[in-house]
C-alpha positions in Angstrom: -14.5 11.2 -40.1 -18.3 11.1 -41.3 -17.6 14.4 -40.0 -14.5 14.8 -41.8 -17.1 14.2 -45.3 -20.1 16.3 -44.6 -17.3 19.3 -43.9 -16.0 18.6 -47.3 -19.6 18.8 -48.7 -20.0 22.2 -47.5 -17.2 22.7 -48.6 -17.0 21.7 -52.3 -20.5 23.4 -52.9 -19.2 27.3 -51.2 -15.7 26.6 -52.8 -17.6 26.2 -55.6 -19.8 28.2 -55.3 -17.4 32.0 -54.5 -15.4 30.1 -57.8 -18.2 30.9 -59.9 -19.4 34.7 -58.9 -16.2 35.4 -58.2 -14.9 34.7 -61.9 -18.0 33.4 -64.1 -16.5 30.4 -65.4 -17.4 27.2 -64.2 -14.3 25.2 -65.2 -13.0 28.2 -63.2 -15.5 27.5 -60.2 -14.8 23.6 -60.4 -11.4 22.8 -60.7 -10.5 25.8 -57.8 -14.0 23.7 -55.7 -12.4 20.1 -56.0 -8.4 20.9 -55.4 -8.9 23.5 -52.1 -11.6 21.9 -50.3 -9.8 18.9 -50.6 -6.0 19.5 -50.0 -8.1 21.5 -46.7 -10.1 18.0 -45.9 -7.6 16.6 -46.2 -5.2 19.9 -43.5 -8.7 18.8 -41.0 -8.3 15.3 -40.7 -5.4 15.6 -39.3 -6.0 18.7 -37.6 -8.9 16.5 -35.3 -6.8 13.1 -35.0 -4.0 16.4 -33.2 -6.2 18.5 -31.8 -7.6 14.7 -30.2 -4.8 13.9 -29.3 -3.3 17.4 -27.7 -6.5 17.8 -25.3 -5.7 14.6 -23.8 -2.7 15.3 -22.8 -1.7 15.3 -18.5 0.2 18.5 -19.2 -1.7 20.3 -21.4 -5.3 19.7 -19.5 -3.5 21.1 -16.1 -2.4 23.8 -18.5 -5.3 24.7 -20.0 -7.5 24.1 -16.2 -5.0 27.2 -15.5 -5.5 29.5 -18.8 -9.5 29.1 -17.8 -9.2 29.5 -14.7 -7.4 33.0 -14.5 -9.2 34.2 -17.8 -12.7 33.3 -16.1 -11.4 35.0 -12.5 -10.8 38.0 -14.6 -14.2 38.1 -16.8 -16.1 38.1 -13.2 -13.6 41.2 -12.0 -14.6 43.0 -15.5 -18.3 42.9 -14.6 
């Protein structure tokens, strides 16, 4: 949860700065800085939960290991 909160703080700061620089309005910058990162932070939290579950799946691990081995051998041949 700490990772999610620090991501939110960073995202709020960036969203406000970008929105303010584009519009020149503190109000519009503030609204965009609250709404967009809040939605994105919630989505990020669930993305992390799904990603963690996906990474623990044995079927997915074996597929990823096979894919990684294939891509690594291709990368080595390309050198």
